[in-house]
C-alpha positions as CSV (number, residue, x, y, z in Angstrom):
1,M,-73.1,-79.1,104.2
2,K,-69.8,-79.2,106.1
3,V,-69.7,-79.7,109.8
4,T,-66.5,-79.0,111.9
5,P,-66.7,-80.1,115.6
6,L,-65.3,-77.7,118.2
7,H,-62.9,-78.4,121.0
8,D,-63.0,-82.1,122.1
9,R,-66.0,-83.0,120.0
10,V,-66.1,-85.8,117.4
11,L,-68.5,-86.3,114.5
12,V,-69.2,-90.1,114.1
13,L,-71.2,-92.0,111.4
14,R,-72.8,-95.2,112.7
15,I,-71.8,-98.4,111.0
16,E,-74.9,-100.5,110.4
17,E,-75.1,-104.0,111.6
18,E,-76.0,-107.0,109.5
19,E,-79.7,-107.7,109.1
20,K,-79.2,-111.5,109.4
21,T,-77.9,-113.5,112.2
22,S,-75.2,-116.2,111.7
23,G,-78.0,-118.8,111.7
24,G,-79.8,-117.0,108.8
25,I,-82.6,-115.4,110.8
26,I,-83.5,-112.0,109.5
27,I,-83.9,-109.3,112.2
28,P,-86.7,-106.7,111.5
29,D,-86.0,-103.0,112.0
30,T,-88.2,-102.8,115.0
31,A,-86.1,-105.4,116.9
32,K,-82.7,-104.0,116.0
33,E,-80.7,-101.9,118.5
34,K,-78.7,-99.0,117.2
35,P,-75.1,-99.9,116.6
36,Q,-72.5,-98.7,119.1
37,E,-69.8,-98.7,116.5
38,G,-69.0,-96.0,114.0
39,K,-66.5,-94.2,111.8
40,V,-65.0,-90.9,112.7
41,I,-65.9,-88.4,110.0
42,A,-64.4,-85.2,111.7
43,V,-62.5,-84.3,114.9
44,G,-62.3,-81.0,116.8
45,S,-59.0,-79.3,117.6
46,G,-58.8,-80.5,121.2
47,M,-59.3,-79.1,124.6
48,L,-57.2,-76.4,126.3
49,D,-55.4,-77.4,129.6
50,E,-55.1,-75.0,132.5
51,D,-52.0,-73.4,131.0
52,G,-53.8,-72.7,127.7
53,K,-51.9,-75.4,125.8
54,R,-54.0,-77.4,123.3
55,I,-54.4,-81.1,124.1
56,S,-54.7,-82.9,120.7
57,P,-57.4,-85.6,120.5
58,D,-56.5,-89.4,120.5
59,V,-58.8,-90.2,117.7
60,K,-58.4,-89.1,114.1
61,K,-60.6,-89.0,110.9
62,G,-61.2,-92.5,109.5
63,D,-60.9,-94.4,112.8
64,R,-63.5,-97.0,113.7
65,V,-64.6,-96.5,117.3
66,L,-66.9,-98.0,119.9
67,F,-69.0,-95.7,122.0
68,G,-71.7,-95.9,124.7
69,K,-75.4,-96.6,123.9
70,Y,-76.6,-93.1,125.0
71,A,-73.4,-91.2,123.9
72,G,-73.6,-87.9,122.0
73,N,-76.4,-86.1,120.2
74,E,-77.9,-87.3,116.9
75,I,-77.8,-84.8,114.0
76,T,-78.8,-85.2,110.4
77,I,-76.3,-83.9,107.8
78,D,-77.5,-84.1,104.1
79,G,-80.1,-86.7,105.0
80,V,-77.6,-89.0,106.8
81,E,-77.9,-89.4,110.5
82,H,-74.6,-88.7,112.5
83,I,-73.6,-88.4,116.1
84,I,-71.6,-85.6,117.6
85,M,-70.1,-86.5,120.9
86,R,-67.3,-85.6,123.2
87,E,-64.0,-87.6,122.9
88,E,-64.4,-88.9,126.4
89,D,-67.6,-90.7,125.3
90,I,-65.6,-92.9,122.9
91,L,-64.7,-96.2,124.6
92,A,-62.2,-97.7,122.2
93,I,-60.6,-97.6,118.7
94,V,-61.2,-100.8,116.7
95,K,-58.1,-101.8,114.7
């Protein structure tokens, strides 16, 4: 299935964290928090300003981004969990 976000929406795939700490302790699934870092899979065309001109998004496909803990809506595409969120929910681009 192919999903194309509309307007200023961005489709993000979470990047899973390591299951071990630096000290070698294994973290069980029940104790892990969902990661707040992901990879941009698809980007919408951008918002329209008051004059009707399109404002292009700052993020692009392939960017690694940081986002808020409760940002966006979780959706499942081909059995893989993704998040669709507004561009304004993205906090930073990781380089």
